[in-house]
C-alpha positions as CSV (number, residue, x, y, z in Angstrom):
1,M,27.1,79.5,84.8
2,C,29.9,78.3,83.2
3,E,33.5,76.7,84.3
4,L,36.8,78.0,82.7
5,D,39.1,75.3,82.5
6,F,42.3,77.9,83.3
7,R,44.8,75.5,81.2
8,K,42.6,75.0,78.1
9,F,41.5,78.5,78.0
10,C,45.7,79.6,78.0
11,L,45.8,76.3,75.6
12,Y,43.0,78.3,73.6
13,F,44.8,81.6,73.6
14,W,48.0,80.4,72.9
15,G,46.5,78.5,70.3
16,E,45.2,81.9,68.7
17,I,48.4,83.7,69.1
18,E,50.1,80.8,67.5
19,D,47.5,80.8,64.6
20,I,48.2,84.1,64.3
21,F,51.8,83.9,63.9
22,I,51.2,80.7,61.3
23,N,48.4,81.3,59.5
24,P,48.2,85.2,59.6
25,L,46.0,85.5,56.0
26,K,43.3,84.5,58.4
27,Y,43.1,87.4,60.8
28,I,45.0,90.5,58.5
29,D,45.5,90.9,54.8
30,F,49.4,90.6,54.5
31,I,51.6,88.0,55.5
32,P,54.1,90.1,58.5
33,K,57.8,90.4,58.2
34,K,58.3,91.3,62.1
35,I,55.7,90.8,64.9
36,G,56.1,91.4,68.6
37,R,54.8,93.7,71.7
38,W,54.7,97.3,72.2
39,W,54.9,99.3,74.9
40,N,56.1,102.6,76.4
41,N,55.7,104.2,80.4
42,N,51.6,104.4,79.9
43,M,50.6,101.4,77.7
44,E,50.9,98.4,75.8
45,I,49.7,96.5,72.9
46,D,50.1,93.1,73.3
47,I,50.7,92.4,69.8
48,V,52.0,94.2,66.6
49,A,53.1,92.9,63.3
50,F,53.9,95.0,59.9
51,D,55.5,94.5,56.7
52,D,56.3,97.0,54.4
53,E,53.0,98.4,53.7
54,N,50.5,97.3,56.8
55,I,51.0,97.3,60.3
56,A,48.6,95.3,62.4
57,F,47.5,95.9,65.9
58,I,45.7,92.7,68.3
59,E,44.7,93.1,71.8
60,C,44.1,89.7,73.7
61,K,41.3,89.9,76.3
62,W,40.9,87.5,79.3
63,Q,37.9,88.4,80.6
64,N,34.1,87.8,80.3
65,S,32.4,89.7,77.9
66,V,34.1,92.4,76.8
67,N,33.2,95.2,74.9
68,K,35.1,94.5,71.9
69,E,34.2,98.5,70.3
70,K,35.5,99.8,73.3
71,I,38.5,98.1,73.0
72,K,38.9,98.8,69.8
73,N,38.5,101.9,70.2
74,E,41.3,102.3,72.6
75,L,43.3,100.3,71.1
76,I,43.0,102.7,68.2
77,V,43.6,105.5,70.8
78,K,46.7,103.2,71.5
79,S,47.9,102.7,68.4
80,S,48.4,106.4,67.8
81,Q,51.9,106.7,69.9
82,I,52.9,104.6,67.0
83,Q,54.0,106.8,63.7
84,S,53.3,105.1,60.6
85,D,51.6,105.5,57.8
86,K,51.1,102.3,57.1
87,K,47.9,100.8,56.7
88,R,46.2,100.2,60.1
89,T,44.1,97.0,61.2
90,F,43.1,96.5,64.7
91,I,42.0,93.1,66.0
92,V,40.5,92.4,69.5
93,I,40.7,88.2,71.2
94,S,38.7,88.1,73.9
95,K,37.8,85.0,76.9
96,D,34.4,85.0,74.7
97,D,36.2,83.9,72.1
98,Y,37.0,81.0,73.8
99,L,34.0,80.4,75.2
100,S,32.0,80.4,72.1
101,E,34.0,77.4,70.5
102,E,33.8,74.9,73.2
């Protein structure tokens, strides 16, 4: 069983989110003009980044062994609440990503 150092884990996720801001081309194929969160009464999306032609939806999951395909499909459904003709990209970051780098 893997013991999780919560401080290291938080630093990892902050690093991943920070990396999205600093090196967006590592994750998406455009440089965002704006990055933020999105929510309404029923749902939220952790990170939304966009430029004039593209929009990326990013979900950060803190659980072990998440089903990334399921989370991505849920993210696609959530993103349908945002009306846009921009090219869409979907990304899921999880605790497994952190554990695999240790």
